VOTI-749108 format. One line per 4 residues: number of its first residue (from 1); for each residue x negated, z negated, y of N, C-alpha, C, O. Coordinates in nm, 3 decimals, padded with zeros to 5 digits, always signed. Example, Ala and Ser with C-alpha at 12.3 -4.5 7.8 and 13.67 -1.06 7.14 Angstrom:
// residues 2
1) -01.319 -00.780 -00.569 -01.230 -00.780 -00.450 -01.320 -00.780 -00.330 -01.424 -00.846 -00.332; -01.285 -00.708 -00.225 -01.367 -00.714 -00.106 -01.290 -00.787 +00.003 -01.341 -00.804 +00.114
// end
This chain:
// residues 82
1) +06.712 +06.885 +05.924 +06.705 +06.980 +05.871 +06.487 +07.033 +05.788 +06.379 +07.057 +05.841; +06.522 +07.027 +05.693 +06.371 +07.106 +05.656 +06.337 +07.185 +05.667 +06.416 +07.260 +05.611; +06.230 +07.264 +05.724 +06.264 +07.387 +05.730 +06.137 +07.424 +05.629 +06.053 +07.346 +05.583; +06.149 +07.578 +05.609 +06.060 +07.623 +05.409 +05.896 +07.685 +05.538 +05.923 +07.737 +05.645
5) +05.809 +07.672 +05.513 +05.683 +07.685 +05.561 +05.678 +07.822 +05.670 +05.624 +07.842 +05.779; +05.766 +07.903 +05.575 +05.694 +08.054 +05.623 +05.826 +08.048 +05.734 +05.815 +08.159 +05.786; +05.935 +07.988 +05.797 +06.011 +08.040 +05.868 +05.970 +08.079 +05.998 +05.864 +08.025 +06.031; +06.011 +08.144 +06.067 +05.978 +08.225 +06.187 +06.025 +08.142 +06.342 +06.139 +08.154 +06.387
9) +05.917 +08.058 +06.413 +05.960 +08.004 +06.474 +05.976 +08.075 +06.611 +05.878 +08.110 +06.677; +06.110 +08.097 +06.653 +06.124 +08.184 +06.826 +06.161 +08.083 +06.898 +06.207 +07.978 +06.852; +06.136 +08.116 +07.058 +06.155 +08.033 +07.124 +06.124 +08.079 +07.238 +06.021 +08.141 +07.263; +06.249 +08.039 +07.352 +06.227 +08.097 +07.530 +06.229 +08.004 +07.628 +06.264 +07.887 +07.616
13) +06.208 +08.035 +07.682 +06.224 +07.942 +07.806 +06.265 +08.055 +07.920 +06.217 +08.166 +07.945; +06.430 +07.942 +08.009 +06.408 +08.060 +08.144 +06.439 +07.982 +08.260 +06.453 +07.860 +08.252; +06.449 +08.035 +08.352 +06.420 +07.933 +08.520 +06.616 +07.978 +08.533 +06.652 +08.095 +08.515; +06.683 +07.907 +08.553 +06.859 +07.973 +08.625 +06.848 +07.892 +08.784 +06.844 +07.770 +08.800
17) +06.845 +07.999 +08.893 +06.853 +07.952 +09.034 +06.979 +07.941 +09.099 +07.030 +08.046 +09.061; +07.048 +07.896 +09.158 +07.106 +07.864 +09.264 +07.070 +07.891 +09.404 +06.960 +07.913 +09.454; +07.214 +07.882 +09.466 +07.153 +07.823 +09.605 +07.060 +07.665 +09.641 +06.981 +07.638 +09.731; +07.123 +07.572 +09.507 +07.067 +07.462 +09.570 +06.982 +07.410 +09.419 +06.911 +07.310 +09.425
21) +06.997 +07.495 +09.277 +06.901 +07.388 +09.187 +06.823 +07.526 +09.193 +06.808 +07.618 +09.273; +06.768 +07.482 +09.034 +06.658 +07.569 +09.027 +06.670 +07.411 +08.831 +06.632 +07.294 +08.827; +06.739 +07.499 +08.716 +06.742 +07.438 +08.615 +06.656 +07.543 +08.512 +06.659 +07.666 +08.523; +06.581 +07.468 +08.411 +06.473 +07.553 +08.297 +06.585 +07.452 +08.208 +06.651 +07.351 +08.232
25) +06.556 +07.560 +08.073 +06.622 +07.580 +07.932 +06.561 +07.667 +07.886 +06.529 +07.779 +07.925; +06.540 +07.588 +07.763 +06.454 +07.612 +07.649 +06.572 +07.606 +07.476 +06.655 +07.530 +07.427; +06.515 +07.719 +07.447 +06.590 +07.760 +07.342 +06.494 +07.759 +07.213 +06.384 +07.814 +07.222; +06.531 +07.705 +07.104 +06.400 +07.702 +07.032 +06.460 +07.761 +06.825 +06.525 +07.682 +06.757
29) +06.439 +07.833 +06.798 +06.526 +07.943 +06.704 +06.422 +07.902 +06.515 +06.327 +07.964 +06.467; +06.477 +07.810 +06.473 +06.355 +07.864 +06.352 +06.416 +08.038 +06.215 +06.362 +08.122 +06.144; +06.510 +08.008 +06.243 +06.621 +08.129 +06.196 +06.612 +08.287 +06.216 +06.617 +08.350 +06.110; +06.598 +08.380 +06.358 +06.625 +08.403 +06.367 +06.786 +08.495 +06.298 +06.839 +08.472 +06.190
33) +06.816 +08.564 +06.370 +06.906 +08.665 +06.309 +06.883 +08.773 +06.289 +06.822 +08.871 +06.333; +06.974 +08.720 +06.171 +06.969 +08.832 +06.019 +06.793 +08.810 +05.977 +06.711 +08.899 +05.955; +06.772 +08.668 +05.977 +06.748 +08.618 +05.821 +06.857 +08.528 +05.750 +06.974 +08.493 +05.767; +06.738 +08.507 +05.652 +06.889 +08.526 +05.498 +06.944 +08.407 +05.546 +07.059 +08.386 +05.509
37) +06.895 +08.325 +05.616 +06.909 +08.153 +05.616 +07.015 +08.151 +05.809 +07.030 +08.043 +05.866; +07.057 +08.253 +05.858 +07.125 +08.307 +05.980 +07.155 +08.464 +05.967 +07.121 +08.546 +06.052; +07.213 +08.490 +05.868 +07.317 +08.634 +05.883 +07.310 +08.662 +05.972 +07.268 +08.598 +06.068; +07.362 +08.801 +05.968 +07.451 +08.900 +06.089 +07.553 +08.950 +06.011 +07.556 +09.041 +05.929
41) +07.644 +08.866 +06.057 +07.787 +09.011 +06.004 +07.787 +09.078 +06.050 +07.714 +09.124 +06.139; +07.901 +09.117 +05.987 +07.934 +09.261 +05.960 +07.969 +09.345 +06.067 +07.982 +09.465 +06.042; +07.995 +09.285 +06.228 +08.078 +09.316 +06.327 +07.887 +09.338 +06.426 +07.842 +09.426 +06.499; +07.854 +09.265 +06.395 +07.723 +09.178 +06.474 +07.609 +09.362 +06.444 +07.580 +09.453 +06.522
45) +07.575 +09.337 +06.284 +07.552 +09.441 +06.226 +07.569 +09.555 +06.214 +07.475 +09.626 +06.178; +07.757 +09.637 +06.255 +07.805 +09.773 +06.306 +07.731 +09.812 +06.442 +07.656 +09.908 +06.464; +07.771 +09.717 +06.521 +07.752 +09.699 +06.705 +07.578 +09.727 +06.701 +07.534 +09.794 +06.795; +07.454 +09.665 +06.571 +07.344 +09.729 +06.639 +07.334 +09.892 +06.514 +07.238 +09.968 +06.527
49) +07.412 +09.914 +06.437 +07.398 +10.006 +06.448 +07.445 +10.151 +06.441 +07.420 +10.250 +06.373; +07.556 +10.107 +06.581 +07.540 +10.253 +06.726 +07.517 +10.281 +06.826 +07.529 +10.391 +06.880; +07.453 +10.117 +06.896 +07.308 +10.071 +06.949 +07.214 +10.188 +06.909 +07.202 +10.293 +06.972; +07.120 +10.140 +06.744 +07.030 +10.260 +06.692 +07.037 +10.398 +06.667 +06.927 +10.453 +06.674
53) +07.142 +10.479 +06.636 +07.216 +10.592 +06.612 +07.253 +10.669 +06.734 +07.202 +10.780 +06.738; +07.347 +10.629 +06.856 +07.357 +10.650 +06.885 +07.288 +10.761 +06.991 +07.338 +10.854 +07.054; +07.163 +10.713 +06.982 +07.043 +10.880 +07.058 +07.035 +10.983 +06.920 +06.970 +11.085 +06.944; +07.067 +10.978 +06.839 +07.050 +11.085 +06.717 +07.200 +11.107 +06.680 +07.237 +11.209 +06.738
57) +07.261 +11.074 +06.637 +07.431 +11.093 +06.594 +07.505 +11.048 +06.709 +07.501 +10.947 +06.779; +07.602 +11.194 +06.707 +07.696 +11.179 +06.821 +07.832 +11.124 +06.779 +07.908 +11.033 +06.814; +07.828 +11.200 +06.708 +07.960 +11.232 +06.708 +07.986 +11.117 +06.624 +07.901 +11.087 +06.541; +08.135 +11.020 +06.637 +08.217 +10.894 +06.613 +08.278 +10.885 +06.513 +08.371 +10.804 +06.518
61) +08.262 +10.944 +06.410 +08.350 +10.993 +06.293 +08.247 +11.001 +06.150 +08.253 +10.957 +06.035; +08.145 +11.088 +06.235 +07.983 +11.038 +06.139 +07.910 +10.918 +06.143 +07.812 +10.889 +06.075; +07.947 +10.874 +06.198 +07.895 +10.685 +06.186 +07.978 +10.666 +06.146 +07.975 +10.699 +06.027; +08.104 +10.611 +06.187 +08.203 +10.570 +06.083 +08.228 +10.595 +05.959 +08.277 +10.510 +05.885
65) +08.191 +10.735 +05.916 +08.187 +10.766 +05.764 +08.034 +10.726 +05.730 +08.008 +10.810 +05.644; +07.945 +10.667 +05.743 +07.796 +10.616 +05.726 +07.829 +10.496 +05.699 +07.760 +10.442 +05.613; +07.967 +10.398 +05.772 +07.987 +10.263 +05.782 +08.066 +10.235 +05.673 +08.020 +10.152 +05.595; +08.193 +10.291 +05.643 +08.218 +10.326 +05.527 +08.155 +10.312 +05.400 +08.188 +10.216 +05.329
69) +08.031 +10.429 +05.343 +07.910 +10.484 +05.289 +07.871 +10.315 +05.223 +07.877 +10.278 +05.105; +07.827 +10.227 +05.355 +07.734 +10.115 +05.338 +07.860 +09.975 +05.258 +07.844 +09.878 +05.183; +07.967 +10.033 +05.322 +08.087 +09.906 +05.314 +08.083 +09.984 +05.132 +07.968 +09.954 +05.100; +08.129 +10.042 +05.038 +08.139 +10.103 +04.952 +07.991 +09.998 +04.832 +08.006 +09.917 +04.740
73) +07.909 +10.036 +04.875 +07.747 +10.032 +04.845 +07.770 +09.940 +04.700 +07.689 +09.961 +04.609; +07.919 +09.805 +04.673 +07.925 +09.771 +04.525 +07.945 +09.831 +04.488 +07.902 +09.816 +04.374; +08.010 +09.950 +04.497 +08.123 +10.025 +04.455 +08.104 +10.127 +04.328 +08.195 +10.148 +04.249; +07.942 +10.202 +04.316 +07.854 +10.262 +04.321 +07.838 +10.272 +04.205 +07.842 +10.163 +04.147
77) +07.816 +10.388 +04.119 +07.772 +10.300 +03.935 +07.581 +10.390 +03.953 +07.487 +10.388 +03.873; +07.589 +10.438 +04.051 +07.493 +10.540 +03.978 +07.437 +10.545 +04.144 +07.517 +10.514 +04.233; +07.363 +10.567 +04.162 +07.271 +10.561 +04.334 +07.199 +10.742 +04.295 +07.224 +10.840 +04.365; +07.143 +10.744 +04.215 +07.131 +10.942 +04.229 +07.178 +11.024 +04.324 +07.243 +10.952 +04.401
81) +07.182 +11.130 +04.358 +07.210 +11.235 +04.343 +07.167 +11.317 +04.356 +07.055 +11.351 +04.395; +07.300 +11.392 +04.303 +07.262 +11.518 +04.223 +07.266 +11.677 +04.245 +07.226 +11.752 +04.156
// end
């Protein structure tokens, strides 16, 4: 696969150690999660939303209401608030 010149390359190396073994593991990702070429799933986005807003919004009903509103964005004819 040819990658776009602006693709962000991310790489990571970890050493896994056990009693009798040490193994280096490397991973390279050309398109990180959330990139248009590697989009996040709805459940991943919701989980991330909860992680970010929990310190600010403590009411789970409010959080769910916000998620539902975003899910219905394509049904809104007018984005202006009165």
